[in-house]
C-alpha positions in Angstrom: 17.5 78.1 105.4 16.7 80.4 108.2 14.1 83.2 107.9 14.3 85.9 110.6 11.5 88.4 111.2 12.3 91.4 113.4 9.8 93.7 114.9 11.0 97.2 114.0 7.9 98.9 115.5 6.0 98.0 118.7 7.2 95.4 121.2 10.7 94.0 120.6 10.5 90.5 119.2 12.4 88.2 116.8 10.9 85.1 115.1 13.1 82.6 113.3 12.0 79.8 111.1 14.5 77.0 110.4 14.2 74.3 107.8 15.2 72.7 104.5 14.6 74.9 101.4 14.6 74.5 97.7 14.4 77.0 94.9 12.0 76.8 91.9 13.3 79.1 89.2 11.3 80.8 86.5 10.6 78.4 83.6 11.2 75.3 85.7 8.4 72.7 86.3 6.2 74.0 89.1 7.1 77.6 88.6 3.6 78.6 87.3 1.8 77.1 90.3 4.1 78.7 92.9 4.4 82.1 91.1 0.5 82.2 90.9 0.4 82.6 94.7 2.1 86.0 94.5 1.3 89.3 92.8 3.0 89.3 89.3 6.5 90.8 89.4 8.3 91.2 86.1 11.7 90.7 87.7 10.8 87.5 89.6 13.6 84.9 89.3 12.7 82.2 91.8 10.5 81.1 94.6 11.9 79.4 97.7 9.9 76.6 99.3 10.8 76.1 103.0 9.9 73.0 104.9 9.9 74.5 108.5 11.5 72.2 111.0 11.9 74.5 114.0 10.3 77.8 115.1 12.1 80.0 117.7 11.4 83.4 119.3 13.7 85.7 121.1 13.7 89.2 122.4 14.5 92.0 119.9 15.7 94.6 122.4 18.7 95.4 120.2 16.7 95.8 117.0 16.3 99.5 116.2 13.0 101.1 115.7 12.4 102.0 112.1 9.8 103.7 110.0 8.7 102.7 106.5 9.3 105.4 103.9 8.3 104.0 100.5 8.4 100.8 98.4 11.2 100.8 95.7 10.0 100.0 92.2 13.4 100.0 90.6 13.5 96.2 89.8 10.0 96.1 88.5 10.5 99.1 86.3 13.8 97.8 84.9 12.4 94.3 84.3 9.3 95.6 82.6 11.5 97.3 80.0 13.3 94.0 79.1 12.2 91.4 76.7 12.0 87.8 77.9 15.2 87.1 76.0 17.0 90.0 77.6 15.9 88.9 81.1 17.1 85.3 80.3 20.4 86.6 79.0 20.9 88.8 82.1 20.2 85.9 84.5 22.7 83.7 82.6 25.4 86.4 82.9 24.7 87.6 86.4 22.8 85.1 88.4 24.6 81.7 88.0 26.6 82.2 91.3 25.6 83.7 94.6 27.3 86.7 96.1 29.6 84.2 98.0 30.4 82.3 94.9 28.2 79.2 95.2 26.2 77.9 92.2 22.6 79.1 92.3 21.2 76.1 90.5 
């Protein structure tokens, strides 16, 4: 997995973290420990654990300058209206394959 962080304000800079990742899905062993590290999100589906093997920086001179407008609360509002059974059913119907067709695990 590669994580890329781009400076969209201030000095132009890009930071990339490369490594091996694994997913821990809601309800799996270890989920409660990992999820406890973050604020509760009703729509949370998985946490990715990345073992970083390489860190690299580069210029971000082509990254546009952007301004933050507002957080979206759509997912949290939708998920809060669902029962645990409805969330599980939705994930079974919609989240078994990635957008490029690979199994999500």
